[in-house]
C-alpha positions, 0 to 999 in steps of 0.5 A: 738491401734494407729499405725503411718502409712508412706505418701506414696510420688510420690518418695516412690510410684516410690520406691514401684513400682520398687521393686516389678515386674514391669509393662511391655509395655503393661500396660505402653501403657494402662496407657497412652492410657486410660489417653488420652481417659479419662482424669480425670476419669483415677484416676479410673485405679488401680495402678501398684503394684496394677495390681501386687497384682492382679496378685498374688491373682489370682495365689495364689487362684489357681482361674479358674473361675473368676468374675470382677465387673467394668472394665473400660479400663481393667488393673484389668482384665488384671493382674487376667487373667494373673494370670488364671490358664491353662483353667481359664475364667474371666466374667467382667460386666461392662456398658461402652462400650467405656471404655471396647472397650480399655480393649478389645484391650489389652486382644487381645494384651495380647493373653488374649481374649480367655480367658476374657468374657466381659458382658456389662449390670447392674452387678446385673442382670449379676451375678443373671443370674450366676450358683447359686452353689459355683464355683467361685474361685476369685471375684473383686469389683470395680464399682459402690459404692452403689452396692457393698451390692448388689454385695456381697450378689449375689457373696458371696453364688457363692464363693467356699470354701477358694474363695477370693474377694477383694474389691476396694475403701473400704477407699474412701479417708478417707471419711468412717471416716464422722460422717454425708456423704455428698453424697450417695457413702460414705454412701454407702461404710460405710454400705458395710464396717459394713455389711463385717466385720459382715458377718460370712461366711467370713474372712475379712482384710482391707487393707489400701493399695491405696484407701483401699482394703478388702480381704475376704476368703470364710470359 
């Protein structure tokens, strides 16, 4: 059954942002600094409405133990950190000391540096070092697409019942429809999306939001 979706113009995007929880001065400063510091790579930063969604989801699951795979300059970690329950903690995995140095300054400005921990290095190794028992309330995956399947395999067993995984870029600008993927990232996402949809340990919904977001609730 086909559905018609609205094309989100710049004007409509501004309307969406204006009719949700607005970004504050801190977020606006981070957007501006990310653009100055990273140039074209700034497109990896999540949008203001995406940050508001992450905060809401973190609060809805009453997250105390959260993990992020792929931090960049820190917008998503700020959003999750702000949504953590009292005493909550977020562990961030990333490989870039340069980009995450920006994130760390903004965590400090937000008063969240005591609840966010950065672990530099390959995420697959870092996730494998986490306690094996189901204890995570929330996980956000937004890193190298070729690694998504491995991150999923490491995280799903560590999620508690009712915990939520959030996976970014699952539509990949529509390239997941390519019958003959021209690059490894597209091929990896196509395979990952099939893997997540078939995983009977979770309930899954894929949203046509931003560049595609998968929400998965551990059964």
